[in-house]
C-alpha positions as CSV (number, residue, x, y, z in Angstrom):
1,M,120.3,106.3,83.9
2,N,120.7,109.1,86.4
3,Y,119.1,109.4,89.8
4,I,118.4,112.1,92.4
5,I,119.3,111.1,95.9
6,K,119.0,112.6,99.4
7,K,121.7,111.7,101.7
8,A,121.3,111.3,105.5
9,S,123.4,114.4,106.0
10,S,120.7,116.4,104.3
11,Y,118.3,115.8,107.1
12,S,118.3,117.9,110.3
13,P,118.8,116.1,113.7
14,E,115.0,116.6,114.3
15,Q,114.1,115.1,111.0
16,Q,116.5,112.2,111.5
17,A,114.9,111.5,114.9
18,E,111.5,111.7,113.3
19,I,112.1,109.1,110.7
20,G,114.4,107.0,112.8
21,I,117.7,107.3,111.0
22,I,119.9,108.7,113.8
23,G,123.4,107.2,113.5
24,I,123.0,106.1,109.9
25,P,126.1,106.8,107.8
26,E,126.0,110.5,106.6
27,D,126.5,109.6,102.9
28,W,124.0,106.9,102.9
29,P,121.2,107.6,100.2
30,I,118.0,107.7,102.2
31,E,116.0,108.4,99.0
32,K,116.9,107.4,95.4
33,I,114.6,108.2,92.5
34,P,115.2,107.9,88.8
35,Y,115.8,111.3,87.2
36,F,114.5,112.2,83.9
37,G,115.4,115.9,83.8
38,G,113.9,119.1,85.2
39,D,114.7,120.9,88.4
40,V,116.3,119.0,91.2
41,P,114.3,119.5,94.5
42,G,116.2,121.1,97.4
43,G,118.3,118.7,99.5
44,Y,118.7,116.2,96.6
45,L,121.7,115.6,94.4
46,E,121.9,114.3,90.8
47,I,124.1,111.3,90.5
48,S,124.9,108.7,87.8
49,E,123.9,105.0,88.2
50,E,127.6,104.1,88.4
51,D,128.4,106.7,91.1
52,L,125.3,105.6,93.0
53,E,126.5,102.0,93.1
54,L,130.0,103.1,94.2
55,L,128.4,105.3,97.0
56,I,126.4,102.4,98.3
57,F,129.4,100.0,98.1
58,N,131.6,102.4,100.1
59,N,129.0,102.9,102.8
60,Q,127.4,99.4,102.9
61,A,129.5,98.0,105.8
62,A,128.7,101.0,108.0
63,Y,125.1,100.8,107.0
64,D,124.8,97.1,107.8
65,A,126.4,97.7,111.2
66,W,123.9,100.5,111.9
67,L,121.0,98.3,110.8
68,Q,122.1,95.4,112.9
69,A,122.1,97.6,116.0
70,K,118.5,98.7,115.3
71,R,117.0,95.3,115.0
72,P,114.8,93.9,117.8
73,I,116.9,92.6,120.7
74,I,115.7,89.8,122.9
75,I,117.3,90.1,126.4
76,P,116.6,88.7,129.8
77,D,115.0,91.1,132.3
78,T,117.9,91.8,134.7
79,E,115.6,93.0,137.5
80,S,113.4,89.9,137.4
81,P,115.3,87.3,135.3
82,E,113.1,84.3,136.4
83,D,109.5,83.6,137.3
84,S,108.5,81.4,140.2
85,E,109.0,78.3,138.1
86,G,112.6,79.3,137.2
87,K,111.7,80.3,133.5
88,P,113.4,83.5,132.2
89,Y,111.4,86.6,131.3
90,I,112.0,87.9,127.8
91,N,111.6,91.4,126.6
92,V,111.0,92.0,122.9
93,S,111.4,95.4,121.2
94,M,108.7,96.0,118.7
95,T,109.3,99.6,117.7
96,K,111.5,102.6,118.2
97,L,112.4,103.8,121.7
98,D,109.6,106.1,123.1
99,W,107.1,105.3,120.3
100,Y,103.7,104.2,121.5
101,Y,100.9,101.9,120.4
102,S,98.3,104.0,118.5
103,P,95.5,102.4,116.5
104,H,93.9,104.7,114.0
105,A,90.3,104.0,112.9
106,L,88.5,105.4,109.8
107,D,85.0,104.4,108.7
108,F,83.0,105.4,105.6
109,Y,80.5,104.2,103.1
110,S,81.2,103.6,99.4
111,A,79.4,105.9,97.0
112,K,78.1,108.1,99.9
113,Y,79.1,111.8,100.1
114,G,80.2,113.0,103.5
115,S,80.3,109.5,105.1
116,L,84.0,109.5,106.2
117,Y,84.4,109.8,110.0
118,N,87.9,111.0,111.1
119,R,87.4,113.3,114.1
120,N,89.0,113.9,117.4
121,H,87.3,113.5,120.9
122,G,86.4,117.2,121.3
123,G,82.9,118.3,122.1
124,N,80.0,116.3,123.3
125,G,78.2,115.2,120.2
126,I,79.4,112.6,117.9
127,D,80.0,115.1,115.1
128,D,81.4,117.9,117.5
129,G,85.0,116.8,117.3
130,T,87.4,118.5,114.8
131,D,88.0,116.7,111.6
132,L,91.6,115.6,111.6
133,G,92.0,116.6,108.0
134,D,94.4,113.8,106.9
135,A,91.8,111.6,105.1
136,Y,89.3,112.1,102.3
137,L,87.1,110.2,99.8
138,E,87.2,110.1,96.1
139,F,84.5,108.9,93.8
140,Y,84.8,107.6,90.2
141,D,82.4,106.7,87.4
142,A,82.7,103.8,85.0
143,S,84.8,105.9,82.6
144,G,87.3,106.6,85.3
145,S,86.4,110.2,85.8
146,L,86.6,111.7,89.2
147,M,83.2,112.7,90.5
148,T,83.2,116.0,92.4
149,K,80.3,118.1,93.8
150,G,79.7,121.2,91.7
151,A,79.9,124.6,93.1
152,E,76.1,125.2,92.5
153,E,75.2,121.6,93.4
154,S,73.6,120.7,96.7
155,P,74.9,117.6,98.7
156,E,71.6,116.0,97.9
157,E,71.9,116.5,94.2
158,F,75.6,115.2,94.2
159,Q,74.5,112.1,96.1
160,V,71.8,111.4,93.4
161,R,74.6,111.4,90.8
162,L,76.8,109.1,93.1
163,S,73.9,106.7,93.6
164,T,73.5,106.5,89.8
165,S,77.0,106.5,88.5
166,C,79.7,105.9,91.2
167,V,81.4,102.5,90.7
168,K,84.7,103.2,92.6
169,T,85.4,104.8,96.0
170,V,88.8,105.6,97.2
171,M,89.6,106.4,100.9
172,N,92.9,108.3,101.0
173,W,94.7,108.6,104.4
174,E,98.0,110.4,104.9
175,K,99.4,111.1,108.3
176,T,101.7,114.2,108.7
177,E,104.4,112.3,110.5
178,S,106.2,109.0,110.1
179,F,104.9,105.8,111.8
180,D,105.3,102.1,112.1
181,V,102.5,99.9,110.9
182,V,102.0,96.3,112.0
183,G,98.6,95.4,110.6
184,A,95.0,96.4,110.3
185,Y,91.4,95.4,111.1
186,L,88.7,95.4,108.5
187,Y,85.0,95.5,109.5
188,I,82.1,95.4,107.0
189,A,78.7,96.6,108.3
190,S,76.9,94.2,105.9
191,N,77.7,92.2,102.8
192,P,77.3,94.0,99.4
193,A,74.3,92.8,97.3
194,E,76.7,92.4,94.4
195,R,80.4,91.6,94.0
196,A,82.7,94.3,95.5
197,Y,86.5,94.2,95.8
198,L,88.8,95.9,98.2
199,W,92.6,96.8,97.6
200,V,94.9,98.6,100.1
201,V,97.9,100.4,98.6
202,A,100.8,102.3,100.2
203,A,102.3,105.3,98.4
204,P,99.8,105.2,95.6
205,D,101.0,108.5,94.1
206,I,104.4,106.9,93.3
207,P,104.6,104.5,90.4
208,Y,105.5,100.9,91.4
209,E,108.7,100.9,89.2
210,Y,109.9,103.8,91.3
211,G,109.3,102.1,94.7
212,G,105.8,103.2,95.4
213,S,102.3,101.7,94.9
214,K,103.0,98.9,97.3
215,P,100.1,96.5,97.8
216,F,99.2,95.8,101.4
217,M,96.2,93.9,100.0
218,G,97.1,93.6,96.3
219,R,94.8,91.0,94.7
220,G,91.4,92.3,95.6
221,M,89.4,91.0,98.5
222,N,85.8,90.0,97.6
223,L,83.7,91.7,100.3
224,Q,80.8,89.7,99.3
225,M,82.6,86.6,100.8
226,M,83.8,88.2,104.0
227,A,81.8,87.7,107.1
228,A,79.9,90.9,108.1
229,K,80.0,92.5,111.5
230,V,83.3,90.7,112.3
231,N,86.7,92.4,112.8
232,H,89.1,90.7,110.4
233,Y,92.7,91.1,111.5
234,F,95.6,91.2,109.1
235,D,98.8,90.8,111.0
236,A,102.2,91.5,109.4
237,K,104.0,90.0,112.4
238,S,106.6,92.8,112.4
239,T,106.6,96.6,111.9
240,K,107.1,98.5,108.7
241,T,108.2,102.1,108.9
242,I,106.1,104.5,106.7
243,N,108.0,107.8,106.2
244,Y,106.2,111.1,105.8
245,D,107.2,113.2,102.7
246,T,105.4,116.3,101.7
247,V,106.7,116.1,98.1
248,Y,106.2,112.4,97.1
249,H,103.4,111.5,99.7
250,S,105.2,108.3,100.4
251,G,103.1,108.0,103.7
252,K,99.8,107.9,101.9
253,I,97.6,104.8,102.2
254,A,94.7,104.3,99.8
255,A,91.8,101.9,100.3
256,V,90.2,101.2,96.9
257,I,86.7,99.7,96.6
258,K,85.1,98.7,93.3
259,H,81.5,98.1,93.6
260,A,78.2,98.1,91.8
261,A,76.9,101.6,90.8
262,G,75.8,103.6,93.8
263,E,76.1,100.6,96.2
264,Q,76.8,101.9,99.8
265,I,79.0,99.4,101.7
266,G,79.9,100.4,105.3
267,I,83.6,99.9,106.0
268,Q,85.8,100.5,109.0
269,L,89.5,100.2,108.8
270,I,91.7,100.2,111.9
271,F,95.4,100.6,111.2
272,I,97.6,99.3,114.0
273,L,100.5,101.7,114.4
274,Y,103.3,102.8,116.6
275,E,104.1,106.5,116.5
276,E,106.2,109.1,118.4
């Protein structure tokens, strides 16, 4: 099998800083994707499986040393090494230098057109802020067909169709820069009348066998069994870097809800992030 790879040297210093790979060995393959023919994207190289293994082998020691240097370091505080009882203070590094804590909230209703709220703080009214444009809803019927509003169809007419036929709602969110994610809160406005299940998947546009479609919540959470009007927190205990990629959309996160036809379930997801 052949692969296409993108080495660290193919990224500009600004891009390396954005995705947190400054100092990584120049020949290290940041991206490696099975290649089945066709045009090779700019910045990528075609390479055989044997040559890829050799490339990784030749750079493994340098990569391990770079990775070790990036791991969280626990050190005493040199200015105030002890408290009043003589116990040492400990500083823990959670994310990259100069990145900050940045929760991102998105709320919406299943099977409800126009219900996604994803706005900045501008203006005075609730809906005066500018839509951030990095999230959208998709609706599907029982046959798996995507339901979209027709050009001549009013929002009210489309909602009638959703209320009758929509059995799956997908909230897609894709930030336009890399970030670290450490967990998420889930809030349900009220329990669904019938069974409804939630999945959360990272990089849903990339097949699992190629390194995508990673389940953050992979076995289906029964929303009928979750306490309503309570924030449920899911803590990964450590951060995971999600790299932004305009070609493969590796930074996309999808919340998939399967529900009874037309059922409107109010959901808020708050992703706990660190970003630059």
